[in-house]
C-alpha positions in Angstrom: 4.4 -62.5 90.9 6.3 -59.5 89.7 5.1 -57.9 86.4 8.7 -57.3 85.2 11.5 -59.5 86.5 15.2 -58.7 86.7 15.9 -60.0 83.1 13.2 -57.7 81.5 10.6 -60.4 80.9 7.0 -59.6 81.2 5.4 -61.8 83.9 8.7 -63.7 83.8 7.8 -65.2 80.3 7.8 -62.6 77.5 10.5 -60.1 76.8 9.3 -56.5 76.7 11.1 -55.7 73.3 9.3 -58.6 71.7 6.0 -57.3 72.9 6.6 -53.9 71.3 7.6 -55.6 68.0 4.4 -57.6 68.0 2.2 -54.6 68.7 3.9 -52.6 65.9 3.3 -55.4 63.3 -0.3 -55.5 64.4 -0.7 -51.7 64.0 0.8 -51.6 60.6 -1.3 -54.5 59.3 -4.4 -52.7 60.6 -3.5 -49.5 58.8 -3.0 -51.4 55.6 -6.3 -53.0 55.8 -7.9 -49.6 56.5 -6.0 -48.1 53.5 -7.2 -50.9 51.2 -10.8 -50.5 52.4 -10.6 -46.7 52.0 -9.3 -46.9 48.3 -12.0 -49.3 47.4 -14.7 -47.0 48.8 -13.4 -43.8 47.0 -12.3 -44.5 43.4 -10.1 -42.0 41.5 -12.1 -39.4 39.5 -12.2 -39.7 35.7 -10.2 -36.9 33.8 -10.4 -35.8 30.2 -8.4 -33.4 28.0 -10.0 -30.7 25.8 -8.4 -27.9 23.6 -9.2 -24.2 23.6 -7.8 -21.0 22.0 -7.0 -18.1 24.3 -6.6 -14.5 23.2 -4.0 -13.1 25.5 -4.5 -9.6 24.0 -1.7 -7.1 23.7 1.4 -8.1 25.7 4.7 -6.3 26.2 7.4 -7.8 23.9 9.4 -9.0 26.9 6.4 -11.0 28.1 5.3 -12.4 24.7 8.9 -13.7 24.1 8.6 -15.9 27.2 5.4 -17.7 26.1 6.4 -21.0 24.6 4.9 -24.4 23.7 5.0 -26.7 26.7 4.4 -24.1 29.4 2.4 -25.9 32.0 0.0 -24.8 34.8 -1.0 -27.5 37.4 -3.9 -26.4 39.6 -4.3 -29.9 41.2 -3.6 -33.5 40.7 -6.5 -33.6 38.2 -6.4 -30.1 36.6 -3.7 -29.0 34.3 -3.2 -26.5 31.4 -0.5 -26.9 28.8 0.4 -24.4 26.0 0.5 -26.4 22.7 0.8 -23.6 20.1 1.7 -19.9 20.1 0.9 -17.2 17.5 2.2 -13.7 17.9 1.8 -10.6 15.8 2.6 -6.9 16.2 0.1 -4.5 17.7 1.6 -1.0 17.9 4.6 -1.3 20.2 3.2 -4.4 21.8 2.5 -8.0 20.6 -0.8 -9.6 20.1 -0.6 -13.2 21.4 -3.0 -16.2 20.8 -2.2 -19.5 22.3 -3.7 -23.0 21.9 -3.9 -24.9 25.2 -4.9 -28.4 26.3 -7.1 -28.4 29.4 -7.2 -31.5 31.6 -9.9 -31.7 34.3 -12.5 -33.9 35.9 -15.1 -35.3 33.5 -18.7 -34.6 34.6 -20.6 -36.3 31.9 -20.8 -33.5 29.3 -17.7 -31.3 30.0 -14.6 -31.1 32.1 -14.1 -28.9 35.1 -11.0 -26.7 35.1 -10.4 -23.9 37.6 -13.9 -24.2 39.1 -15.9 -24.5 35.9 -16.2 -25.7 32.4 -14.0 -24.0 29.7 -16.6 -22.0 27.8 -16.1 -19.3 25.1 -15.8 -15.9 26.8 -14.3 -17.2 30.1 -11.0 -15.8 31.3 -8.1 -18.1 32.2 -4.8 -17.3 33.9 -1.4 -18.8 32.9 1.2 -18.4 35.6 4.6 -20.0 35.3 7.9 -19.4 37.1 8.8 -16.7 34.4 5.5 -14.9 33.7 1.9 -14.5 34.6 -0.9 -13.4 32.2 -4.5 -14.1 31.4 -6.6 -14.4 28.3 -10.1 -15.0 27.1 -11.3 -18.3 25.5 -12.4 -17.5 21.9 -12.8 -21.1 20.6 -13.3 -24.6 22.0 -14.4 -27.9 20.6 -11.6 -28.8 18.2 -9.5 -31.7 19.1 -6.4 -30.3 17.5 -3.5 -29.0 19.6 -2.5 -26.6 16.9 -4.1 -23.2 16.0 -6.0 -23.0 12.7 -3.4 -21.0 10.7 -3.2 -20.5 6.9 -1.2 -18.4 4.5 -2.8 -15.7 2.4 -1.3 -13.1 0.0 -2.5 -9.5 0.2 -1.7 -6.2 -1.5 -0.8 -3.4 0.9 -0.2 0.3 0.3 1.6 2.5 2.7 3.9 5.5 3.2 7.3 5.1 4.9 10.4 7.4 5.3 12.9 7.5 2.4 15.4 5.9 4.7 13.1 2.9 5.5 12.2 2.5 1.8 15.8 1.9 0.9 15.9 -1.0 3.4 12.8 -2.8 2.1 13.9 -6.0 0.3 12.1 -8.9 -1.3 11.9 -12.1 0.8 12.2 -10.1 4.0 10.5 -12.1 6.8 8.8 -11.1 10.0 9.5 -13.7 12.8 7.8 -13.8 16.1 8.3 -16.5 18.8 10.4 -18.5 16.3 7.5 -18.5 13.7 7.5 -16.7 10.4 4.2 -14.7 10.4 4.8 -12.6 7.2 7.0 -12.4 4.1 7.5 -9.4 1.8 7.4 -11.1 -1.6 7.5 -8.2 -4.1 7.1 -4.4 -3.8 7.1 -1.2 -5.8 8.3 2.2 -4.5 7.0 5.7 -5.6 7.9 9.2 -4.6 5.4 11.5 -2.8 5.0 15.3 -2.6 7.2 15.1 0.5 10.9 14.4 -0.5 11.4 12.6 2.8 8.6 10.1 2.2 8.0 7.2 -0.1 4.8 5.4 -1.1 5.2 1.6 -1.2 3.1 -1.1 -2.7 3.7 -4.5 -1.2 2.6 -8.1 -1.8 2.9 -9.8 1.6 2.3 -13.4 2.4 0.6 -13.4 5.8 0.2 -16.2 8.3 -3.4 -15.7 9.4 -5.7 -17.5 11.7 -9.4 -18.6 11.4 -11.6 -17.0 14.0 -15.3 -18.0 13.7 -15.2 -18.0 9.9 -13.2 -14.7 9.8 -9.6 -14.7 8.7 -7.5 -12.5 10.9 -3.9 -11.4 11.0 -3.5 -11.1 14.8 -6.5 -9.0 15.8 -6.9 -7.5 12.3 -9.6 -8.9 9.9 -8.1 -9.7 6.5 -10.4 -7.5 4.4 -10.2 -4.4 2.3 -9.4 -1.1 4.1 -7.9 -2.7 7.2 -4.4 -1.7 8.4 -1.8 -4.5 8.6 1.4 -4.0 10.6 4.7 -5.6 9.5 7.6 -4.6 11.6 11.2 -5.7 11.3 14.5 -4.2 12.5 14.9 -2.3 9.2 11.4 -0.9 8.6 7.9 -0.5 9.9 5.1 -1.0 7.4 1.5 -0.1 8.4 -0.3 -0.7 5.2 -3.8 -0.3 4.0 -5.1 -3.6 2.6 -6.1 -3.1 -1.1 -6.6 -6.6 -2.3 -6.7 -10.2 -1.0 -5.8 -13.4 -2.7 -3.2 -11.8 -5.0 -0.7 -14.1 -6.7 1.8 -11.3 -7.8 2.3 -7.6 -7.7 -0.5 -6.2 -9.9 1.8 -3.8 -11.7 1.5 -2.9 -15.4 2.5 -0.2 -17.9 0.0 2.6 -18.6 0.5 5.1 -21.4 -0.5 8.7 -20.5 -0.4 12.0 -22.4 0.2 14.9 -20.0 0.1 18.6 -20.7 2.4 21.0 -18.8 4.2 24.4 -19.2 8.0 24.4 -19.1 10.6 27.0 -19.4 12.8 26.6 -22.5 15.8 25.5 -20.5 13.9 22.6 -18.9 12.3 21.6 -22.2 15.8 21.5 -23.8 16.8 18.8 -21.3 13.9 16.5 -22.1 14.7 13.6 -24.3 12.7 10.6 -25.5 13.8 7.6 -23.3 14.4 9.6 -20.1 13.6 7.5 -17.1 12.0 8.3 -13.7 13.9 6.2 -11.2 13.0 5.5 -7.5 15.5 3.4 -5.6 16.9 2.1 -8.9 13.4 1.0 -10.0 12.1 2.6 -13.3 8.6 3.9 -12.6 8.1 6.0 -15.8 9.7 6.8 -19.1 9.2 9.6 -21.7 8.0 8.3 -25.1 6.9 11.4 -27.0 7.4 15.2 -26.8 5.5 18.0 -28.5 6.0 21.6 -27.4 4.7 25.0 -28.5 5.2 28.7 -27.9 2.9 30.3 -25.3 3.6 34.0 -26.0 5.9 34.1 -23.0 9.4 34.4 -24.4 10.7 31.7 -22.1 7.6 29.6 -21.7 6.6 26.5 -23.7 3.4 24.4 -23.7 4.4 20.8 -23.8 2.4 17.6 -24.5 4.5 14.7 -23.2 3.7 11.0 -23.7 4.8 9.0 -20.7 4.6 5.3 -19.9 4.0 5.0 -16.1 4.5 1.8 -14.1 1.1 1.6 -12.3 -0.6 -0.7 -9.9 -4.3 -1.6 -10.0 -5.9 -2.3 -6.7 -9.4 -2.2 -8.2 -10.8 -1.0 -11.5 -8.6 2.0 -12.4 -4.7 1.9 -12.3 -2.9 4.2 -9.8 0.5 5.8 -9.7 1.9 6.8 -6.3 -1.6 6.8 -4.9 -3.1 8.9 -7.7 -5.8 7.4 -9.8 -4.9 7.5 -13.5 -7.7 9.6 -15.2 -8.1 12.7 -17.3 -7.5 15.8 -15.2 -5.2 14.1 -12.7 -1.7 15.5 -12.0 1.2 13.2 -12.4 4.9 13.8 -11.6 8.0 13.0 -13.6 11.5 13.5 -12.3 15.1 12.9 -13.2 18.3 14.1 -11.6 18.4 17.0 -14.0 14.7 18.2 -14.0 11.2 17.6 -12.8 7.7 18.6 -13.7 4.0 17.7 -13.0 1.6 17.3 -15.9 -2.1 17.3 -16.2 -3.4 14.1 -17.8 -5.3 14.8 -21.1 -5.4 11.3 -22.4 -5.2 7.8 -20.9 -3.9 4.8 -22.8 -2.4 7.1 -25.4 0.9 8.8 -26.0 -0.2 11.2 -28.8 -2.8 13.9 -29.1 -6.2 12.9 -30.4 -6.7 12.6 -34.1 -4.6 11.8 -37.2 -1.7 14.0 -38.2 -2.5 16.1 -41.4 -1.4 19.3 -43.1 -4.0 22.0 -43.7 -3.7 25.2 -45.8 -5.0 27.9 -43.5 -5.6 31.6 -44.2 -4.8 33.8 -41.3 -5.2 37.6 -40.8 -3.6 40.3 -38.8 -5.5 43.6 -38.8 -4.3 47.1 -38.1 -0.8 46.2 -37.0 2.2 48.5 -37.0 4.6 48.4 -40.0 7.4 46.7 -38.0 5.1 43.7 -37.4 3.8 43.6 -41.0 7.2 43.8 -42.4 8.5 41.1 -40.0 6.4 38.4 -41.6 7.8 36.9 -44.7 7.2 34.0 -47.1 8.9 30.7 -46.2 9.1 31.5 -42.5 8.6 28.4 -40.4 7.8 27.4 -36.8 9.5 24.2 -35.7 9.1 21.9 -32.6 11.8 19.4 -31.8 13.1 19.7 -35.4 9.7 19.2 -37.0 8.0 22.0 -39.0 4.5 22.7 -37.8 4.0 26.0 -39.6 5.2 26.9 -43.1 4.3 30.3 -44.5 3.6 30.1 -48.3 2.4 33.6 -48.9 2.1 37.0 -47.3 -0.1 39.8 -48.5 0.3 43.3 -46.9 -2.1 46.1 -47.5 -2.9 49.4 -45.8 -5.5 49.1 -43.1 -8.8 50.6 -44.3 -10.3 53.1 -41.9 -13.6 55.0 -42.0 -13.3 58.8 -41.7 -16.0 61.5 -41.6 -15.5 64.8 -43.3 -16.4 68.2 -41.8 -19.5 68.3 -43.9 -20.7 64.9 -42.5 -19.7 62.7 -45.5 -18.3 59.2 -44.7 -15.2 57.9 -46.6 -13.0 54.8 -46.5 -9.4 55.7 -46.5 -6.0 53.9 -46.1 -4.5 54.2 -42.7 -1.4 56.3 -43.0 0.8 53.8 -41.1 -0.9 50.6 -40.0 -1.3 47.5 -42.2 -3.5 44.5 -42.7 -1.6 41.2 -43.2 -3.1 38.1 -44.8 -1.0 35.0 -44.4 -1.4 31.7 -46.2 0.4 28.9 -44.3 0.5 25.1 -44.1 -0.2 24.0 -40.5 0.5 20.6 -39.1 -2.8 19.7 -37.4 -4.7 16.7 -36.1 -8.0 15.6 -37.5 -10.5 13.6 -35.6 -14.3 13.0 -35.5 -14.6 15.9 -33.1 -12.8 18.4 -35.3 -9.4 19.8 -36.1 -6.8 20.8 -33.5 -3.6 22.8 -33.7 -1.1 22.8 -30.9 -3.6 20.9 -28.8 -6.4 23.5 -29.2 -9.4 23.6 -31.6 -8.8 25.2 -35.0 -11.9 26.9 -36.2 -12.8 30.0 -38.3 -12.6 33.0 -36.0 -10.2 31.4 -33.5 -6.9 33.0 -32.7 -3.7 31.1 -33.1 -0.2 31.9 -31.8 2.7 31.5 -34.2 6.3 31.7 -33.1 8.8 32.3 -35.9 11.7 32.9 -33.7 12.3 36.5 -34.8 8.6 37.4 -34.2 5.6 36.0 -32.3 2.2 36.9 -33.6 -1.4 36.1 -32.8 -3.5 35.7 -36.0 -7.2 35.2 -36.6 -8.2 32.1 -38.6 -10.1 33.2 -41.7 -10.5 29.8 -43.4 -9.3 26.3 -42.8 
């Protein structure tokens, strides 16, 4: 019998095509059985998801701008990283980036496995997408929240910026990174510096900070006194020293100060009570009182000026433009017409110490030339800002007594042929306090010398009695 006849039948009974179909069905069925048996013998591994915070460090701005929530890294069917939150701050010319990530991996009973090991603090992980590749160190684990632990805190900053930048600082200016507001300039105060091109700025900023192992940080910077906080916008770049935390408003107040300075007569004539010291249209000081006296220099005046300064108080003592307000400190005052620096002689006061009073004082000039003696007359006055501070009530002129010795050795007292002694009685406007009497800001005691400027003549007389 032929194995395959003329009609294609096997052994003359079964068609060859039918045989192939039967064998194919048997093969597929066998494979299915094997597949079912294989699945039953190797069950799928158990996976879990945990959250961690990665510090990606300083990143170029073009990289940090690409990092977004939802970025995903799949290492295998059971291992996956997903970015769930992004926090970006400025660090120099770069950006400091923190990300919160969910990590999915095989559960081993006490932890998951991702990338060959459990996600522990200190371990480095890589994030690679189609747009960027970077790596960071795990700084926290354990929390079940997909969001970073962020909170707002208000701080007081002090910094120096260029005059051009200072003009552009505005309240409610925000700093936005990766579509998140990380800081807001709430209030500020601007002061001048010794450099005309620089301005000192005091700022209350609301920072979005993150909690890092019980330490509050703005980016990589701990939120504590003395740290430098960077706030950069397209208009200005503030790198301020942190003076206070937990502030609710700008700690600015008015501080009265009495300063002492020497001015020329032209500048003194320009001073008026009510003059204001303006910086960027903000009033930072105003003149409240003016007292000025002759110095012996024909064009010089000694001035005591009461000024109310707009100060800020980072700690115990108030400050103005970085200078602590205390006796002995030098403070500026400027307008468009004039400017001066004064030495602080009193704080929280606009007048000289003591109570104003009038004292009758006896003064004496000895051995002066006749022109001087004859130049002093009764009713002469010295005035300051229209107020009489010296009023001469009596003048007594006598020849100067000199001692001469004759040829035979005898000693005689004789009148000087030319020079005179002048005794002046005058009412002086003084200040009396528990520490004594002052005149023109200086102590008035017997034996002291005082300078009197009557306009036509300036003299220095010795105090005989007060």
